N, CA and C atoms as a LAMMPS dump frame, in Angstrom:
ITEM: TIMESTEP
0
ITEM: NUMBER OF ATOMS
399
ITEM: BOX BOUNDS ff ff ff
-5.0000000000000000e+02 5.0000000000000000e+02
-5.0000000000000000e+02 5.0000000000000000e+02
-5.0000000000000000e+02 5.0000000000000000e+02
ITEM: ATOMS id mol type element x y z
1 1 1 N 253.294 310.836 -112.607
2 1 2 C 252.719 310.103 -113.718
3 1 3 C 253.398 308.738 -113.791
4 2 1 N 252.608 307.712 -113.976
5 2 2 C 253.145 306.352 -114.038
6 2 3 C 253.678 306.035 -115.431
7 3 1 N 254.427 304.948 -115.517
8 3 2 C 254.945 304.479 -116.801
9 3 3 C 253.797 304.184 -117.761
10 4 1 N 252.747 303.562 -117.251
11 4 2 C 251.579 303.231 -118.081
12 4 3 C 250.947 304.502 -118.645
13 5 1 N 250.852 305.53 -117.819
14 5 2 C 250.268 306.797 -118.273
15 5 3 C 251.16 307.483 -119.312
16 6 1 N 252.478 307.383 -119.141
17 6 2 C 253.39 307.986 -120.117
18 6 3 C 253.306 307.272 -121.466
19 7 1 N 253.204 305.952 -121.439
20 7 2 C 253.079 305.197 -122.691
21 7 3 C 251.78 305.59 -123.393
22 8 1 N 250.69 305.65 -122.645
23 8 2 C 249.403 306.028 -123.234
24 8 3 C 249.474 307.444 -123.808
25 9 1 N 250.068 308.361 -123.072
26 9 2 C 250.171 309.735 -123.537
27 9 3 C 251.017 309.822 -124.807
28 10 1 N 252.136 309.133 -124.83
29 10 2 C 253.009 309.146 -126.004
30 10 3 C 252.269 308.578 -127.215
31 11 1 N 251.541 307.493 -127.004
32 11 2 C 250.786 306.876 -128.095
33 11 3 C 249.734 307.836 -128.628
34 12 1 N 248.99 308.456 -127.737
35 12 2 C 247.928 309.372 -128.169
36 12 3 C 248.496 310.618 -128.844
37 13 1 N 249.592 311.149 -128.327
38 13 2 C 250.212 312.331 -128.932
39 13 3 C 250.721 312.015 -130.339
40 14 1 N 251.13 310.773 -130.564
41 14 2 C 251.605 310.358 -131.882
42 14 3 C 250.442 310.033 -132.819
43 15 1 N 249.219 309.976 -132.266
44 15 2 C 248.046 309.691 -133.084
45 15 3 C 247.849 308.228 -133.403
46 16 1 N 248.417 307.351 -132.575
47 16 2 C 248.302 305.91 -132.799
48 16 3 C 247.18 305.305 -131.963
49 17 1 N 246.516 304.307 -132.532
50 17 2 C 245.65 303.441 -131.745
51 17 3 C 246.564 302.409 -131.082
52 18 1 N 246.028 301.638 -130.164
53 18 2 C 246.837 300.578 -129.561
54 18 3 C 247.298 299.591 -130.624
55 19 1 N 246.44 299.278 -131.571
56 19 2 C 246.804 298.34 -132.642
57 19 3 C 247.925 298.894 -133.51
58 20 1 N 247.855 300.175 -133.834
59 20 2 C 248.884 300.788 -134.674
60 20 3 C 250.23 300.816 -133.96
61 21 1 N 250.221 301.155 -132.674
62 21 2 C 251.478 301.159 -131.922
63 21 3 C 252.024 299.738 -131.809
64 22 1 N 251.15 298.786 -131.563
65 22 2 C 251.585 297.388 -131.469
66 22 3 C 252.271 296.958 -132.76
67 23 1 N 251.69 297.324 -133.89
68 23 2 C 252.28 296.965 -135.175
69 23 3 C 253.634 297.649 -135.34
70 24 1 N 253.746 298.917 -134.956
71 24 2 C 255.006 299.652 -135.088
72 24 3 C 256.099 299.051 -134.21
73 25 1 N 255.714 298.528 -133.048
74 25 2 C 256.674 297.966 -132.097
75 25 3 C 256.948 296.494 -132.378
76 26 1 N 256.004 295.813 -133.041
77 26 2 C 256.176 294.395 -133.344
78 26 3 C 255.641 293.475 -132.268
79 27 1 N 254.542 293.902 -131.629
80 27 2 C 253.909 293.089 -130.59
81 27 3 C 252.409 293.003 -130.873
82 28 1 N 251.704 292.216 -130.083
83 28 2 C 250.249 292.127 -130.184
84 28 3 C 249.611 293.355 -129.524
85 29 1 N 248.398 293.687 -129.956
86 29 2 C 247.684 294.82 -129.359
87 29 3 C 247.503 294.622 -127.867
88 30 1 N 247.297 293.384 -127.448
89 30 2 C 247.096 293.106 -126.024
90 30 3 C 248.32 293.499 -125.188
91 31 1 N 249.514 293.434 -125.78
92 31 2 C 250.723 293.847 -125.051
93 31 3 C 250.666 295.339 -124.754
94 32 1 N 250.271 296.129 -125.734
95 32 2 C 250.156 297.574 -125.521
96 32 3 C 249.099 297.855 -124.465
97 33 1 N 247.998 297.119 -124.534
98 33 2 C 246.941 297.27 -123.536
99 33 3 C 247.463 296.979 -122.13
100 34 1 N 248.271 295.93 -121.986
101 34 2 C 248.86 295.586 -120.684
102 34 3 C 249.813 296.689 -120.217
103 35 1 N 250.607 297.234 -121.144
104 35 2 C 251.565 298.282 -120.782
105 35 3 C 250.856 299.527 -120.28
106 36 1 N 249.651 299.785 -120.81
107 36 2 C 248.915 300.989 -120.441
108 36 3 C 247.983 300.78 -119.253
109 37 1 N 247.798 299.55 -118.836
110 37 2 C 246.901 299.259 -117.717
111 37 3 C 247.535 299.72 -116.399
112 38 1 N 246.712 300.211 -115.458
113 38 2 C 247.256 300.723 -114.186
114 38 3 C 248.149 299.729 -113.438
115 39 1 N 247.806 298.463 -113.464
116 39 2 C 248.621 297.46 -112.772
117 39 3 C 249.11 296.402 -113.753
118 40 1 N 249.312 296.803 -114.989
119 40 2 C 249.742 295.877 -116.029
120 40 3 C 251.239 295.66 -116.012
121 41 1 N 251.672 294.863 -116.964
122 41 2 C 253.094 294.556 -117.099
123 41 3 C 253.824 295.712 -117.769
124 42 1 N 255.087 295.857 -117.445
125 42 2 C 255.92 296.868 -118.097
126 42 3 C 256.575 296.261 -119.323
127 43 1 N 256.799 297.078 -120.363
128 43 2 C 257.479 296.553 -121.549
129 43 3 C 258.953 296.314 -121.275
130 44 1 N 259.558 295.451 -122.06
131 44 2 C 261.008 295.252 -121.969
132 44 3 C 261.686 296.554 -122.403
133 45 1 N 262.953 296.668 -122.114
134 45 2 C 263.707 297.854 -122.515
135 45 3 C 263.701 297.975 -124.036
136 46 1 N 263.837 296.846 -124.739
137 46 2 C 263.828 296.87 -126.204
138 46 3 C 262.489 297.37 -126.731
139 47 1 N 261.389 296.911 -126.137
140 47 2 C 260.075 297.364 -126.581
141 47 3 C 259.854 298.829 -126.211
142 48 1 N 260.331 299.241 -125.062
143 48 2 C 260.19 300.643 -124.661
144 48 3 C 260.964 301.54 -125.624
145 49 1 N 262.112 301.07 -126.064
146 49 2 C 262.905 301.815 -127.053
147 49 3 C 262.119 301.958 -128.349
148 50 1 N 261.473 300.875 -128.784
149 50 2 C 260.681 300.914 -130.015
150 50 3 C 259.482 301.848 -129.868
151 51 1 N 258.872 301.865 -128.683
152 51 2 C 257.762 302.796 -128.43
153 51 3 C 258.273 304.227 -128.545
154 52 1 N 259.433 304.49 -127.953
155 52 2 C 260.01 305.84 -128.015
156 52 3 C 260.287 306.244 -129.458
157 53 1 N 260.861 305.351 -130.241
158 53 2 C 261.139 305.655 -131.647
159 53 3 C 259.854 305.88 -132.434
160 54 1 N 258.875 305.016 -132.228
161 54 2 C 257.619 305.098 -132.986
162 54 3 C 256.841 306.367 -132.656
163 55 1 N 256.944 306.828 -131.42
164 55 2 C 256.151 307.979 -130.991
165 55 3 C 256.96 309.276 -130.945
166 56 1 N 258.228 309.223 -131.362
167 56 2 C 259.119 310.402 -131.324
168 56 3 C 259.176 310.997 -129.914
169 57 1 N 259.349 310.104 -128.963
170 57 2 C 259.396 310.486 -127.55
171 57 3 C 260.781 310.18 -126.999
172 58 1 N 261.267 311.021 -126.097
173 58 2 C 262.547 310.739 -125.445
174 58 3 C 262.422 309.453 -124.629
175 59 1 N 263.387 308.565 -124.817
176 59 2 C 263.385 307.298 -124.078
177 59 3 C 263.427 307.553 -122.57
178 60 1 N 264.271 308.481 -122.13
179 60 2 C 264.391 308.748 -120.692
180 60 3 C 263.053 309.173 -120.095
181 61 1 N 262.341 310.052 -120.802
182 61 2 C 261.04 310.49 -120.29
183 61 3 C 260.085 309.313 -120.21
184 62 1 N 260.065 308.508 -121.26
185 62 2 C 259.157 307.367 -121.297
186 62 3 C 259.471 306.389 -120.164
187 63 1 N 260.75 306.147 -119.911
188 63 2 C 261.159 305.166 -118.902
189 63 3 C 261.054 305.697 -117.476
190 64 1 N 261.394 306.984 -117.282
191 64 2 C 261.504 307.497 -115.904
192 64 3 C 260.619 308.693 -115.597
193 65 1 N 260.158 309.383 -116.623
194 65 2 C 259.38 310.603 -116.41
195 65 3 C 260.243 311.842 -116.314
196 66 1 N 261.566 311.683 -116.39
197 66 2 C 262.465 312.84 -116.31
198 66 3 C 262.684 313.437 -117.687
199 67 1 N 262.916 314.732 -117.721
200 67 2 C 263.24 315.399 -118.975
201 67 3 C 262.017 315.743 -119.792
202 68 1 N 262.258 316.066 -121.049
203 68 2 C 261.203 316.453 -121.978
204 68 3 C 260.552 315.222 -122.593
205 69 1 N 259.278 315.346 -122.889
206 69 2 C 258.566 314.229 -123.505
207 69 3 C 258.923 314.076 -124.983
208 70 1 N 258.737 315.135 -125.744
209 70 2 C 258.853 315.039 -127.196
210 70 3 C 260.269 315.324 -127.674
211 71 1 N 260.661 314.627 -128.718
212 71 2 C 261.939 314.9 -129.361
213 71 3 C 261.81 316.171 -130.189
214 72 1 N 262.865 316.94 -130.228
215 72 2 C 262.884 318.103 -131.106
216 72 3 C 262.981 317.626 -132.551
217 73 1 N 262.709 318.493 -133.494
218 73 2 C 262.801 318.138 -134.915
219 73 3 C 264.218 317.698 -135.261
220 74 1 N 265.236 318.377 -134.709
221 74 2 C 266.621 318.006 -134.972
222 74 3 C 266.936 316.613 -134.438
223 75 1 N 266.434 316.3 -133.248
224 75 2 C 266.678 314.978 -132.663
225 75 3 C 265.996 313.892 -133.485
226 76 1 N 264.798 314.198 -134.019
227 76 2 C 264.114 313.223 -134.856
228 76 3 C 264.939 312.923 -136.102
229 77 1 N 265.535 313.952 -136.688
230 77 2 C 266.338 313.753 -137.893
231 77 3 C 267.647 313.035 -137.593
232 78 1 N 268.114 313.107 -136.334
233 78 2 C 269.339 312.422 -135.945
234 78 3 C 269.11 310.954 -135.605
235 79 1 N 267.859 310.522 -135.528
236 79 2 C 267.552 309.144 -135.176
237 79 3 C 268.158 308.199 -136.209
238 80 1 N 268.605 307.045 -135.777
239 80 2 C 269.252 306.08 -136.664
240 80 3 C 268.318 305.677 -137.801
241 81 1 N 267.065 305.384 -137.507
242 81 2 C 266.142 304.955 -138.555
243 81 3 C 265.967 306.049 -139.607
244 82 1 N 265.889 307.294 -139.173
245 82 2 C 265.742 308.402 -140.113
246 82 3 C 266.993 308.54 -140.954
247 83 1 N 268.15 308.459 -140.324
248 83 2 C 269.41 308.591 -141.054
249 83 3 C 269.53 307.487 -142.1
250 84 1 N 269.176 306.262 -141.729
251 84 2 C 269.254 305.155 -142.687
252 84 3 C 268.304 305.369 -143.844
253 85 1 N 267.11 305.834 -143.557
254 85 2 C 266.137 306.062 -144.623
255 85 3 C 266.617 307.153 -145.571
256 86 1 N 267.3 308.151 -145.038
257 86 2 C 267.781 309.247 -145.87
258 86 3 C 268.996 308.824 -146.703
259 87 1 N 269.805 307.915 -146.189
260 87 2 C 270.988 307.487 -146.906
261 87 3 C 270.671 306.541 -148.052
262 88 1 N 269.604 305.793 -147.94
263 88 2 C 269.202 304.856 -148.981
264 88 3 C 268.088 305.525 -149.779
265 89 1 N 268.449 306.051 -150.943
266 89 2 C 267.48 306.811 -151.735
267 89 3 C 266.678 305.949 -152.693
268 90 1 N 267.25 304.856 -153.168
269 90 2 C 266.567 303.985 -154.125
270 90 3 C 265.52 303.147 -153.389
271 91 1 N 264.231 303.243 -153.763
272 91 2 C 263.195 302.496 -153.045
273 91 3 C 263.391 300.975 -153.095
274 92 1 N 263.928 300.477 -154.197
275 92 2 C 264.161 299.03 -154.295
276 92 3 C 265.277 298.619 -153.34
277 93 1 N 266.34 299.424 -153.286
278 93 2 C 267.436 299.137 -152.365
279 93 3 C 266.948 299.208 -150.919
280 94 1 N 266.095 300.176 -150.62
281 94 2 C 265.564 300.311 -149.263
282 94 3 C 264.728 299.085 -148.894
283 95 1 N 263.868 298.611 -149.819
284 95 2 C 263.066 297.413 -149.554
285 95 3 C 263.955 296.199 -149.334
286 96 1 N 264.987 296.076 -150.158
287 96 2 C 265.921 294.96 -150.037
288 96 3 C 266.631 295.002 -148.69
289 97 1 N 267.1 296.163 -148.311
290 97 2 C 267.799 296.325 -147.035
291 97 3 C 266.88 295.991 -145.859
292 98 1 N 265.65 296.478 -145.907
293 98 2 C 264.702 296.214 -144.822
294 98 3 C 264.379 294.723 -144.733
295 99 1 N 264.131 294.081 -145.875
296 99 2 C 263.831 292.644 -145.88
297 99 3 C 265.026 291.841 -145.393
298 100 1 N 266.237 292.253 -145.814
299 100 2 C 267.454 291.57 -145.381
300 100 3 C 267.597 291.655 -143.857
301 101 1 N 267.382 292.828 -143.304
302 101 2 C 267.507 293.011 -141.849
303 101 3 C 266.458 292.241 -141.072
304 102 1 N 265.285 292.071 -141.658
305 102 2 C 264.205 291.363 -140.968
306 102 3 C 264.35 289.842 -141.04
307 103 1 N 265.169 289.352 -141.959
308 103 2 C 265.324 287.908 -142.139
309 103 3 C 266.243 287.316 -141.058
310 104 1 N 266.063 286.037 -140.733
311 104 2 C 266.973 285.358 -139.799
312 104 3 C 268.382 285.261 -140.397
313 105 1 N 269.367 285.017 -139.563
314 105 2 C 270.773 285.037 -139.969
315 105 3 C 271.093 284.041 -141.091
316 106 1 N 270.687 282.79 -140.969
317 106 2 C 271.053 281.788 -141.983
318 106 3 C 270.523 282.145 -143.371
319 107 1 N 269.237 282.507 -143.503
320 107 2 C 268.774 282.923 -144.834
321 107 3 C 269.478 284.196 -145.332
322 108 1 N 269.85 285.083 -144.425
323 108 2 C 270.581 286.29 -144.837
324 108 3 C 271.916 285.912 -145.456
325 109 1 N 272.616 284.963 -144.847
326 109 2 C 273.912 284.546 -145.38
327 109 3 C 273.749 283.885 -146.748
328 110 1 N 272.698 283.059 -146.905
329 110 2 C 272.443 282.418 -148.195
330 110 3 C 272.109 283.468 -149.253
331 111 1 N 271.293 284.43 -148.896
332 111 2 C 270.942 285.503 -149.83
333 111 3 C 272.176 286.31 -150.217
334 112 1 N 273.032 286.589 -149.267
335 112 2 C 274.255 287.337 -149.55
336 112 3 C 275.121 286.588 -150.564
337 113 1 N 275.257 285.287 -150.393
338 113 2 C 276.05 284.491 -151.336
339 113 3 C 275.442 284.514 -152.737
340 114 1 N 274.111 284.414 -152.823
341 114 2 C 273.44 284.46 -154.126
342 114 3 C 273.674 285.814 -154.788
343 115 1 N 273.503 286.887 -154.04
344 115 2 C 273.694 288.228 -154.6
345 115 3 C 275.143 288.463 -155.021
346 116 1 N 276.092 287.997 -154.219
347 116 2 C 277.499 288.153 -154.585
348 116 3 C 277.817 287.368 -155.865
349 117 1 N 277.249 286.171 -155.998
350 117 2 C 277.469 285.368 -157.199
351 117 3 C 276.871 286.058 -158.425
352 118 1 N 275.649 286.566 -158.298
353 118 2 C 275.021 287.283 -159.41
354 118 3 C 275.829 288.521 -159.8
355 119 1 N 276.301 289.255 -158.794
356 119 2 C 277.089 290.462 -159.068
357 119 3 C 278.401 290.103 -159.752
358 120 1 N 279.035 289.029 -159.324
359 120 2 C 280.316 288.642 -159.929
360 120 3 C 280.121 288.192 -161.378
361 121 1 N 278.999 287.537 -161.673
362 121 2 C 278.71 287.13 -163.05
363 121 3 C 278.516 288.353 -163.943
364 122 1 N 277.91 289.39 -163.381
365 122 2 C 277.651 290.6 -164.159
366 122 3 C 278.918 291.419 -164.357
367 123 1 N 279.733 291.511 -163.32
368 123 2 C 280.915 292.378 -163.386
369 123 3 C 282.179 291.637 -163.809
370 124 1 N 282.188 290.316 -163.683
371 124 2 C 283.381 289.55 -164.007
372 124 3 C 284.401 289.509 -162.882
373 125 1 N 284.06 290.134 -161.756
374 125 2 C 284.957 290.102 -160.592
375 125 3 C 284.492 289.04 -159.625
376 126 1 N 285.46 288.425 -158.932
377 126 2 C 285.078 287.398 -157.964
378 126 3 C 284.474 288.069 -156.726
379 127 1 N 283.528 287.376 -156.066
380 127 2 C 282.895 287.944 -154.88
381 127 3 C 283.908 288.203 -153.779
382 128 1 N 283.689 289.281 -153.035
383 128 2 C 284.546 289.596 -151.89
384 128 3 C 284.014 288.853 -150.682
385 129 1 N 284.761 287.877 -150.245
386 129 2 C 284.343 287.108 -149.08
387 129 3 C 285.415 287.199 -148.023
388 130 1 N 285.025 287.431 -146.764
389 130 2 C 286.033 287.515 -145.706
390 130 3 C 286.722 286.175 -145.509
391 131 1 N 287.953 286.219 -145.097
392 131 2 C 288.709 284.999 -144.824
393 131 3 C 288.254 284.365 -143.537
394 132 1 N 288.746 283.155 -143.217
395 132 2 C 288.363 282.477 -141.983
396 132 3 C 288.881 283.246 -140.768
397 133 1 N 288.101 283.165 -139.718
398 133 2 C 288.477 283.874 -138.475
399 133 3 C 288.897 282.924 -137.422
């Protein structure tokens, strides 16, 4: 089985259309189409990792065809994204964390300073800022 066939199989087993998988991975639908084409381009390792996470498929199987295709229920619960979602119970905190992670570095640093200032005004404690490195 080729890499393109494994990607298509993983996508279909997960119940995704090409557009849905593209959205989950953060690429255009045409990229997924190319990955699944018999002589198309292969995804980068980072994109292949995202495909594996989105489809609950073992990365090794997706990349090489070796091993089992599907992750066990225990392995799915051990995934970093699942663990993070379980640790952050407050929906507002989860949205904030996700938006913070998706933002570029400079705006993240500015947002962090604003939040630390607001928190210090509320608590009366000075913001904890790391010293120079």
